C-alpha positions in Angstrom: -30.8 14.2 11.4 -30.9 17.7 12.9 -34.7 17.7 12.6 -34.9 14.3 14.4 -32.5 15.4 17.2 -35.2 15.5 19.9 -36.0 11.8 19.2 -32.2 11.0 19.6 -32.1 12.8 22.9 -35.2 11.2 24.2 -33.3 7.9 23.9 -30.3 9.4 25.8 -28.2 10.0 22.7 -26.3 13.0 21.3 -25.6 13.8 17.7 -21.9 14.5 17.2 -20.9 15.8 13.8 -17.4 15.4 12.4 -16.2 17.3 9.4 -12.9 17.7 7.6 -13.0 21.5 7.1 -11.3 24.0 9.4 -12.8 25.6 12.6 -14.0 28.8 10.8 -15.8 26.8 8.2 -17.4 24.6 10.9 -18.6 27.7 12.8 -20.4 28.9 9.6 -21.8 25.5 9.0 -23.2 25.4 12.6 -24.8 28.8 12.0 -26.3 27.9 8.6 -27.9 24.7 9.9 -28.8 26.0 13.4 -26.9 23.2 15.1 -26.6 23.1 18.9 -24.8 19.8 19.4 -21.0 19.0 19.3 -19.3 19.7 16.0 -15.7 18.5 15.6 -13.2 19.2 12.9 -10.8 16.5 11.5 -8.8 18.2 8.7 -6.3 15.3 8.7 -9.1 12.7 8.2 -7.9 10.5 11.0 -11.4 9.7 12.2 -12.5 9.0 8.6 -9.5 6.6 8.1 -10.2 4.9 11.5 -13.8 4.3 10.5 -12.9 2.9 7.1 -15.0 5.5 5.2 -14.9 5.5 1.5 -13.4 8.1 -0.7 -12.8 8.5 -4.5 -13.9 10.1 -7.7 -15.7 7.0 -8.9 -18.1 7.0 -6.0 -18.8 10.7 -6.4 -19.6 10.2 -10.1 -22.3 7.5 -9.5 -25.4 7.8 -11.7 -27.4 8.1 -8.5 -25.7 11.4 -7.4 -28.0 13.7 -9.6 -31.1 12.1 -8.0 -29.6 12.5 -4.6 -29.0 16.2 -5.3 -32.5 16.8 -6.6 -33.9 15.1 -3.5 -31.9 17.4 -1.3 -33.0 20.5 -3.2 -36.7 19.4 -2.9 -36.2 19.3 0.8 -34.8 22.8 0.9 -31.1 21.8 1.1 -28.5 23.1 -1.3 -24.7 22.6 -1.6 -22.8 25.8 -0.7 -19.1 26.0 -0.1 -16.9 22.9 0.0 -13.8 22.7 2.2 -11.5 19.8 3.2 -11.3 16.7 1.0 -14.1 17.0 -1.7 -13.7 13.3 -2.5 -14.3 12.0 1.0 -17.6 10.3 1.7 -19.2 10.1 5.1 -21.1 7.8 7.3 -23.2 7.3 10.5 -22.2 5.3 13.5 -24.1 4.7 16.7 -21.6 4.1 19.6 -22.6 3.4 23.1 -20.7 4.6 26.2 -17.8 2.3 26.5 -17.3 2.0 22.8 -19.8 -0.7 21.8 -21.0 -0.2 18.1 -24.7 -0.8 17.4 -24.9 0.7 13.9 -22.7 1.5 11.0 -23.6 3.1 7.6 -20.9 4.0 5.1 -22.0 6.2 2.2 -21.5 4.7 -1.3 -21.8 8.0 -3.2 -22.5 11.7 -2.6 -25.9 12.3 -1.0 -26.3 8.7 0.2 -27.6 8.9 3.7 -28.4 6.5 6.5 -32.1 5.7 6.9 -33.1 7.5 10.1 -35.4 4.7 11.2 -32.4 2.4 11.3 -30.4 4.9 13.3 -33.3 5.2 15.9 -33.6 1.5 16.1 -29.9 1.2 16.9 -30.5 3.6 19.9 -32.9 1.2 21.6 -31.5 -0.5 24.8 -31.8 -3.9 23.3 -30.0 -3.1 20.0 -27.4 -5.8 19.4 -23.7 -4.9 19.4 -21.9 -5.1 16.0 -18.4 -6.3 15.3 -16.4 -3.2 14.3 -15.2 -5.0 11.2 -17.0 -7.9 9.7 -14.9 -10.9 9.0 -15.2 -12.4 5.6 -17.8 -15.1 5.5 -16.4 -18.7 5.6 -18.3 -19.4 2.4 -16.6 -16.4 0.6 -13.2 -17.5 1.8 -13.8 -21.1 0.8 -15.0 -19.9 -2.7 -11.9 -17.8 -3.0 -9.6 -20.7 -2.2 -11.5 -23.1 -4.5 -11.4 -20.7 -7.5 -7.7 -20.0 -6.9 -7.0 -23.7 -7.3 -8.6 -23.5 -10.8 -7.2 -20.1 -11.8 -3.6 -20.1 -10.4 -2.2 -22.8 -12.7 -3.2 -20.6 -15.7 -0.9 -17.8 -14.6 -2.8 -15.2 -16.7 -6.0 -15.5 -14.7 -3.9 -15.5 -11.5 -1.7 -12.4 -12.2 -4.5 -10.3 -13.8 -7.3 -8.4 -12.1 -9.5 -11.5 -12.1 -6.8 -13.2 -10.0 -6.8 -10.3 -7.5 -10.5 -10.3 -7.2 -10.7 -14.0 -6.6 -7.8 -14.0 -4.2 -9.2 -11.1 -2.3 -12.3 -13.1 -1.4 -10.1 -14.7 1.2 -8.6 -11.5 2.6 -9.4 -10.6 6.2 -10.1 -6.8 6.3 -9.1 -6.8 9.9 -5.5 -7.4 8.9 -5.2 -3.8 8.0 -7.2 -2.4 10.9 -4.0 -0.9 12.3 -2.8 2.5 13.4 0.8 3.1 12.2 1.1 6.5 14.0 4.2 5.3 15.8 6.0 3.9 12.8 8.3 5.4 10.2 8.3 3.7 6.7 10.8 4.2 3.9 9.6 3.5 0.4 12.0 3.6 -2.6 10.6 4.6 -6.0 7.6 6.2 -4.2 6.8 8.9 -6.7 4.7 6.8 -9.0 3.1 3.4 -9.6 3.3 0.7 -6.9 5.6 2.8 -4.8 3.2 5.8 -4.7 0.2 3.6 -3.9 2.2 1.9 -1.1 3.2 5.3 0.4 -0.3 6.6 0.1 -1.8 3.6 1.9 0.8 3.7 4.7 0.2 7.4 5.2 -3.5 6.7 5.2 -2.9 4.3 8.1 -1.1 7.1 10.0 2.5 6.2 9.4 5.3 8.7 8.9 6.4 8.0 5.4 9.7 8.9 3.6 9.5 8.9 -0.1 12.9 7.8 -1.4 13.0 9.1 -4.9 15.6 9.6 -7.6 14.0 12.9 -8.7 13.2 15.4 -6.0 10.6 17.4 -7.9 8.6 14.2 -8.7 9.0 13.2 -5.1 7.7 16.5 -3.9 4.7 16.3 -6.2 3.9 12.8 -4.9 4.2 14.1 -1.3 1.8 16.9 -2.1 -0.7 14.5 -3.7 -0.5 12.1 -0.7 -1.0 15.1 1.7 -4.1 16.1 -0.3 -5.6 12.7 -0.4 -4.9 11.6 3.2 -4.6 14.8 5.1 -1.3 13.6 6.4 1.5 16.1 7.1 3.9 13.3 8.0 5.3 12.7 4.5 8.8 13.7 3.5 11.0 13.3 0.5 14.6 11.9 0.4 16.4 12.3 -2.9 18.3 9.1 -3.6 19.2 7.1 -6.7 19.4 3.5 -5.3 21.7 2.5 -8.2 24.3 5.0 -6.9 26.3 3.3 -4.1 28.2 6.4 -3.1 24.9 8.3 -2.7 23.5 5.5 -0.6 26.5 5.6 1.7 26.1 9.4 2.1 22.3 9.3 2.6 21.8 6.2 4.8 23.1 7.9 7.9 20.5 10.7 7.4 17.7 8.1 7.0 18.9 6.4 10.1 18.7 9.6 12.2 15.1 8.7 12.9 13.5 5.3 13.5 13.3 2.8 10.6 10.4 0.4 11.1 9.7 -0.5 7.5 11.9 -0.5 4.4 10.2 -1.2 1.1 12.6 -1.9 -1.8 10.3 -0.9 -4.7 12.5 1.3 -7.0 13.1 -0.3 -10.4 13.9 0.3 -14.0 13.8 -1.7 -17.2 16.4 -0.5 -19.6 16.3 -1.2 -23.3 20.1 -0.7 -23.6 22.9 -1.7 -21.4 24.3 1.0 -19.1 26.8 1.1 -16.3 26.8 3.1 -13.0 29.8 5.1 -11.8 30.9 2.0 -9.9 31.0 -0.1 -13.0 27.9 -2.0 -12.3 25.3 -2.9 -14.9 22.4 -0.5 -14.0 19.6 -3.1 -13.7 21.7 -5.1 -11.3 22.7 -2.0 -9.3 19.1 -0.7 -9.1 17.4 -3.9 -8.0 20.0 -5.9 -6.3 23.3 -4.2 -5.2 21.9 -0.8 -4.1 19.0 -2.3 -2.1 21.3 -4.7 -0.4 23.7 -2.0 0.6 20.9 0.2 1.9 19.6 -2.7 3.9 23.0 -3.3 5.4 23.5 0.3 6.3 20.0 0.6 7.8 20.2 -2.7 9.6 21.0 -1.2 13.1 18.0 1.1 12.8 15.8 -1.7 11.7 16.9 -3.9 14.6 16.0 -1.1 17.1 12.4 -1.4 15.9 10.1 -3.6 17.9 8.5 -4.8 14.7 10.9 -4.2 11.7 9.8 -5.1 8.2 11.8 -5.3 5.0 9.8 -5.9 1.8 11.3 -6.6 -1.6 9.0 -5.9 -4.5 9.9 -8.5 -7.2 8.0 -9.4 -10.3 6.3 -12.5 -11.7 8.7 -12.3 -14.6 11.4 -13.8 -12.3 9.7 -17.2 -12.7 11.1 -17.4 -16.3 14.8 -17.0 -15.2 17.2 -18.8 -13.0 19.8 -17.1 -10.7 22.5 -15.8 -13.0 26.0 -16.0 -11.7 28.0 -16.6 -14.9 27.4 -13.2 -16.5 25.2 -11.1 -14.2 26.4 -7.8 -15.6 25.8 -8.8 -19.3 29.4 -8.2 -20.3 29.6 -11.3 -22.5 25.9 -11.7 -23.6 23.9 -9.5 -25.9 22.0 -7.3 -23.6 18.3 -8.1 -23.2 16.5 -5.6 -21.0 13.5 -7.8 -20.2 15.8 -10.8 -19.3 18.1 -8.6 -17.3 15.1 -7.3 -15.3 13.8 -10.8 -14.7 17.2 -12.0 -13.5 17.5 -9.1 -11.1 14.0 -9.9 -9.8 15.1 -13.5 -9.3 18.1 -12.3 -7.4 15.9 -10.1 -5.2 13.9 -13.1 -4.1 17.0 -15.0 -3.3 18.5 -12.1 -1.4 15.2 -11.6 0.6 15.5 -15.2 1.8 19.2 -14.7 2.7 18.4 -11.5 4.6 15.6 -13.3 6.5 18.2 -15.9 7.6 20.6 -13.2 8.7 18.0 -11.4 10.7 16.2 -14.4 12.1 17.2 -13.7 15.7 16.1 -10.1 15.6 12.7 -8.3 15.5 13.0 -7.8 11.8 11.1 -9.9 9.2 12.0 -9.9 5.6 9.7 -11.0 2.7 9.4 -10.6 -1.0 6.3 -10.4 -3.1 5.2 -9.8 -6.7 2.2 -7.6 -7.5 0.8 -9.5 -10.5 0.2 -7.6 -13.6 -0.5 -3.9 -12.7 -1.3 -1.0 -15.0 1.6 1.3 -14.0 3.4 4.0 -16.0 6.5 1.8 -15.8 4.8 -1.0 -17.6 3.3 1.3 -20.2 6.8 2.9 -20.9 9.0 -0.2 -20.8 6.6 -2.9 -22.2 4.3 -1.1 -24.6 3.3 -4.2 -26.6 2.5 -6.1 -23.4 0.5 -3.2 -22.1 -1.4 -2.9 -25.4 -2.3 -6.6 -25.3 -3.2 -6.8 -21.6 -4.5 -3.4 -20.5 -8.1 -4.6 -20.4 -7.2 -7.2 -17.7 -4.4 -5.4 -15.7 -4.8 -4.7 -12.0 -4.9 -1.2 -10.7 -1.7 0.1 -9.1 -3.5 0.0 -5.7 -4.4 -3.7 -6.2 -0.8 -4.4 -7.2 0.4 -2.6 -4.0 -2.0 -4.3 -1.6 0.3 -7.1 -0.6 3.2 -4.6 -0.1 1.1 -2.7 2.3 -0.1 -5.9 4.0 3.5 -7.1 4.5 4.6 -3.7 5.8 1.7 -3.1 8.2 -0.4 -6.2 9.1 0.3 -8.0 12.4 -0.6 -11.2 10.5 2.3 -10.6 8.1 4.8 -10.5 11.0 4.3 -14.2 11.4 6.3 -14.8 8.2 9.9 -14.3 7.2 11.8 -15.4 4.2 8.6 -16.0 2.1 7.5 -15.0 -1.3 3.9 -13.6 -1.6 1.2 -12.9 -4.1 -2.1 -11.5 -2.9 -1.3 -12.0 0.8 -0.5 -15.7 0.3 2.9 -17.4 0.3 3.7 -18.8 -3.1 6.4 -21.1 -4.5 9.5 -19.3 -5.8 9.7 -21.7 -8.7 7.2 -22.8 -11.4 9.8 -24.4 -13.7 12.4 -27.0 -12.6 15.3 -25.5 -14.5 15.1 -22.2 -12.5 16.0 -23.8 -9.2 19.3 -22.7 -7.6 21.5 -24.7 -5.3 22.3 -23.5 -1.8 25.9 -22.9 -2.9 24.7 -20.6 -5.6 22.6 -18.6 -3.1 25.6 -18.2 -0.9 27.7 -17.1 -3.8 25.2 -14.4 -4.7 25.5 -13.1 -1.1 29.3 -13.1 -1.3 29.3 -11.3 -4.6 26.8 -8.7 -3.6 28.7 -8.0 -0.5 31.8 -7.5 -2.6 30.1 -5.3 -5.2 28.5 -3.1 -2.5 31.9 -2.8 -0.9 33.3 -1.3 -4.0 34.5 -4.2 -6.1 33.3 -4.3 -9.7 31.7 -7.6 -10.9 
């Protein structure tokens, strides 16, 4: 591009280079390549994120990369020092005065460059303006919906990676074309799995993110990884075990010191043996139901001060197998079954999300629940080793599992919903089996009990 710069300028254009190293590195780069145009540095990758440019190890390990490297060497170019994010790919954009976009090229792997003839054509006065983000084609969306009608009743092909890929055909990428620079998001259980991917994506969209983690060291490691991958320095760690009600009461005022725009209830645990918290609550119930309810109640004033508050409850497809349990929710009379306890707690989360949506209906806060499908997380590997061994070939990635969490937390389209249950950005039924349906009186009784438990009364 440097060698064709006179042709760009003949057409009234200027070549502006944006890199993610520091200013010293950029000065050396300018000297090495004899550049005389503008060279900007973006160490926090804000321009890269805004442009939707790709990054990742898979792209940089493409089999075409060696050929691209040899081609560069044949032309007298060689790779020297690397600074900034080594996994970040680049692109080329032609932008007219006023912001009209006439060309977009996003690299697919290292050394993949825009054809310069295409760039020059985009500089012509009659070059057509492009949409900044292309909407999915009506045919693709129709195909996604039609295939979903076939796959969804099978459950397996809906919850696995095939289901995600089919459902995503109907996604509108513009839904997450957002700048969250003015929003503060709290994500519980954010050091690994779905919580980490959620926090990573929100930070990548510019949000200030608080990683609410039971283990500070793991939280700090997650913070550092997010900073490395996104360039964001607006990620902090809050040490909190959401099964510990006393700790929630002590920590919530500190969390409410700043704005609270998004609260994601993601922290979870699947225990093989029954255990109780200091307050006498069965730990599965405390972690998934009572603790998150108390945290929501204590952060409610801060959420209501937001112009666009969101609360997202991360449930599980396993809740479809269980009904709301009010007879023995703490497993004091039944033989403890960790998987069943987990599924019952996830059912209670969905019910609570609906009740919170009703309680906050006259505010700026929307409350929704979702389930991620079957995702390949460390939690699944540890808690359900047999299930993981049988299904690992078809499991979603953690990022795919977290997609709907991010969509519910960030997308303007999601703000139109409250009190709904989602899979892959689409509202779903909360019941697949008739015997799992609860009566309204049972829903109200759950609220009464959780209020009592979170106020200090043992179940």
